[in-house]
N, C-alpha and C positions, 0 to 999 in steps of 0.2 A: 504493500500500500504506500502511496506517495503522500508525504506530509509537507505542508508549507509552514515554515516558522517565520514570523514577521515581528519586527520590533515597533516601537511607538513612532518611528519615523517612516514606517511602511517600507523599510528595507527588508528583503525577504530571501530565504533559501528554500528550495524545493529538495527534499530528501527522499531518496528511494533506497531502501535497504541500508547499506553502510556507506553510501556515497552521496555526494551532492549532484543532483540531477540538473539543477539550474539555479541561477541567481539573478536577482533583479528587483524591481519594485513589486509590492504586493499586488497591485492592479495587473501588472504584466503576467505574474505567475498564476494568478487565479484565472486569467483569460486563457493562458496556455494549458492549464491543468484544472479544468472546471470540476472534476470529480475528487480532487485532492482534499484531504483533511487540512484545516487551517488552525494553527495555534498562534494566538496573538499574545505577545509578551510586553510587559512594561520595560522601557529603557532601550538599550542598544545591543544589537548583535555584534559580537566580536569573534575573532578566531580562537579565543581562549588563551589562557596563560600557561607559561612554562615556569614551574617552581624550580629554582636553582639548587634547592637543598633536599633533593629526594633521598639521598643516602642518610643525611642527618635526621630527617623527620621520620623515616621508616625503619632504619636499622640502628639509629642512635637515640631513639626516643620511644617510650612506651605510652600508648594512648589508652588511658583507663576506660574500662567499661562504665557506663553510668551507674551500674550496680555496685561499683567499687568506689564511688565518689566519696562516701563517708570515710573510707580508709585512706584513699590515695589522692583525693581531690579530682578536679576535672581537667587540669592542664597536663600536657605531656610531661612525663618524668624523664630526666636526663641525669648525667653525672652520678654522684654518690647515691641518689635515690634510685636510679636505675640499677646500679650495681647491687644495692641492697635487695632489690626486688628479685633479681636474677630470674627473669622469665624463662620458662621452658619453650620448646618449639610451638606448642599449641597456643600459648599466650602470645608469642611473637606473631603468629599468623593472625590471631584475632585482633591484636593491636594494629597490624598493618592494614587489615580490612577497615578498621575504624579510621585510621589515618588517611587512607585513600578516600573514604567517604567525606571526611572533613576537607580534604583538598578539593574534591568535586564541588563542595559547597562554597568554595572560593573561586570557582571558574577555572580550575586547573585542568588542562587536558594532556599535559606532558610533564615529566619530571626529569631533571638532570641528575644522573647518578654515576658513582663509581660502580664497579661490578658488585651487585648485591650478593652477599655471602650466604644468607639464610634462605633455604629453600622455601620455607613458609612465607617469607616476605616476597620472594620472586613470584610464587604462585598467586599471592593476593594481587600483586600489580598486574600480572598477566591476565588474570580473570576479569579485572576491572576494565581492561582495554586502554588504560593510560599508556601513552607513548613514552618510551624511555630514550632520553637523549644522553649519549655518552659524554663524559668529560674528557677533555684533552690536557688538562693541567691539574694543579693542586686544588685544595679546598677553595671554593669561590669567594670566601670572605663573607662579610655581612653577618646578620643574625638569622638563623633558621626560623621561619615563620610560615604558618599556613597561608597567610596573606602575603603574596610576593611584594606588595607595595609597602610592607612593614619591615622588610629584611635589610633595607639600606643599600640595595644594589639596583642598577638599571633593570627595569621590568621588560621581560621578553614575552612576545606573543608567539603562538604557533603560526605556521605559514598561512597566508591568506587562503580563503576558501574560493574555489572555482569549480566549474563543471568538471565532474569526474574525480575530484579530490575526495579524500576521506571526510565523512560527515562528523567533524569534530569542531565544536564551537561552544561559546558560553554567552549568556545574556546577563547584563548588569543593569540594575534599576537606577540609572543616572541619565541626565538629559543628553549628554554628549561625551565624547572621548576626553575632553578637557577636564571634566568633572571626576573622572574615574580615579586618578591618582590621589585626589583629596578625599574622596569618599571611601576608597579602598575596595578590595575584592569581596568584602563581606556583603556588598550590595548584590551579589550574584543571585539571580532568580531561577536560572536553569543552566544545566550543563549537559551537552549531548556528545556522546562518543560512539563512533561507528554506527551512527543513526539511532542509538538508544538514548532515551531520556533517563540519564542516571542520577540526576539531581533536579529536584523541583522544590523551590521554597514554598512552604505551607503558609 
């Protein structure tokens, strides 16, 4: 089934399966694909963000389950707290799945990583569909954050979407691109990867 995703400026993408079938204005795409399902989103369509700290956030931090909040809190555990917790493989896998979901909630469609050492983490990333961008140098610097705008580094977007490219994009509830750095990636309302709506703000 073909779905048209449109933002508040009537910029739109037609998605078929895992690929972009077409791009243009909402009016153009509805005319071209009259039987398509239409999703209207507040804000702006973007190619989605690349988080530069994939390794640090997925293998260097433990993301507590909400049921663990009384004991561990809600924020990712690192350093001495992570060492003391000493998660086993099952907990690492569950942590990575939660970490991935939290990245998706910030419009992330790709992560920059060193080689991931833990199979449970690799599996969680692979199943999510997040693209993995290899690093060519040492630690990128900055402060690891689920919001790439808060990490202190230049923000990178995924490649532009065009006909035939992978259907990976995110929608942020801001009036335009200029407002996004100030408002941050927490304004994400939807993240689509390989044509699947993997995050939708409630």
